[in-house]
N, C-alpha and C positions, 0 to 999 in steps of 0.2 A: 782185375777187380778195380772198381772205381774208389777213389779216395773220398772220404767224407770230409766235407769242408767244415772248418771250424766256424762257429757262430761269431759274427762280428760283434765286437763289444764297443758300444758307443763311448765317446769320451765327453768329458765335461770340462769346459774352460772357465776358470774363475776370472771374471773381469774386474773384480774389486781392486787389485793392485794397479791395473792400468788406469782406472778411473781416478784413483788417488794421485797417481803421477800427473794425469791431465790437470786436475784441480790445483796441484802444487805449482805446475808450470804456469797456469793461468794466473794464479795469485802472484807468483814471482814477477811476471811481465806487467801486471797491473800496478804493482808497487814500485817497480824500477823505471817505468816509463816517464820521461820528462815531457810535459806538455809544452805547447808553443808559448814562448814568453810573451808578455803583453807588448803591444806596439809602443814604440818610442814616443809617438805623438798620436792623439786621436784626431781624426779628420771628419768633418761634416761635409760630405760630398754634395756637389750641386746636382740638380735633377736633370733628366734628359729623356728623350723619346727613343733613343737608339737601343737596340737589344744585341749589339755585337758583343761577343764574349771576349774577355781578356785572356791572353795566352797564359798557360799554366806553368810553363818551364822556360828557361833562358830569358828571364825578364830583368831589365834594369829599371828600377823604379825611383823616380825623383819626386819627393813629397814636399809640397809647400804648405806649411802650417798657417793657422789664422794669424799668428804674429809675424808672418813672412820669413820665418826661419826655414832653412832648407835641410832636408834629410834625404839620404840616398841609400838604396839597398839593392842587392843582387840576389837572384833566387838560388843559385847553386853555391854550396859550401866551398867547393874547389875554387871557384872564381873569387869568393870572398877571401880565401887564404892567399891567393896570388895577389889580390889587391892589398891585403895587409902587408905582405912581404915587400911589395914595390913602393907603397906610399906611406903606410903608417909606421912600420918597423923602423925605417931610417929616421923618421921624426922622433920616435921614442929613444932610439940609441943616441941621437945627437943631443937630446935633452938630458942624457946621463941616467936613464932608467935602468934598473938592474935586469939581468937576463930572466930571473924568475918573474918579475913584474911584466916583462914583454911576453913571456909564455902565457901568463894569466890573461893578459889583454887579448892574445890570440884566441884563447878558449872562449872568452866572452864575445869577441868579434865574430867568431864562427857561428854563434847561436843567435846573434841579433838580426832581426829582420831588416832594420834600417839604422843608420847612424847619422848624427848631426854633422854637417860640414859647413864651412864658411862659404859665402857666396862667391868669393874670388877663386876658391879652389874647385868649384864644380867642374869646370872644363878639364882640369887635370885628372880628377877622379873618374870622369866619364871616359877619358882617353885611356887611362890605365885599365879600366874595366873592359873596354873594347879590345885592348891588347891581350888581356887574359882570356877572353872568350868572344870571338867574332860573331857568334850567333845571337848575342844579347839583343832583345827587342826593347826599345825605350818606351817607358810608360810615365805619364805625369799624373800624380794624384794631388789635387789642390783643394784646400779647404774652401768652403762656400764664402767665407769672409776674408780670404787672402786678397791682397791688392793685385790689380791687373799687372802692374809693373813687375812684380816678382814672378808671376807666371810667364809673362812675356820675356823676362830675362832667361828663364829656363829654356823657352822655345828658341831664343836667339843662340844660346849655347849649343842646343841640338843642331841648329842650322850650321853653326860654325864647325861642328864636329862632323858635318855631312850626314847627319841622321835626320833625313827628311820625312820619313814615315814613323809616326809614333802614335800611341794611344793616349787618350785623355779619359781618365776614369771618372765615371759619373754613376749616379744611382737612378734606377728607373722611376719615372714619375708615379707609376702605379704603387710602388713600394712606399713612396713618401706620404701619400694620402691615407 
């Protein structure tokens, strides 16, 4: 004799708890996300016809502001930490800054896109950045009103450090008009 099959009973899955969890996670990530901090200095870039794109990773950026002050930044946090440990930390410790203040400076240094440096220290910072990461590609961002001598100084430092290929950041002429 053949067995009589039991009728299949459909099941119902309540999605409400899963949707609640999804919205809670979404809200949590929206509220805890830190947005990119504002740039240290605003730059009015000169116009150009070139449409070559800037590399997105492993970038060493030297910025010349309109008052000819120099800012430097590296794209990776790991490289920034190494740069802090080799150049900035010894300066702070020699100045007698407490360990808590050094740790706080490191946190801030990790998040900063760029930091101000003295003209005479540019070569040392570039050299230490290159020791930290050999793949860094040099980029110059100069304000439209920056003096030629300041930009030329940065180019000469790049040449001295044997960085003969670098990008000069400009804005497309189409975007200016």
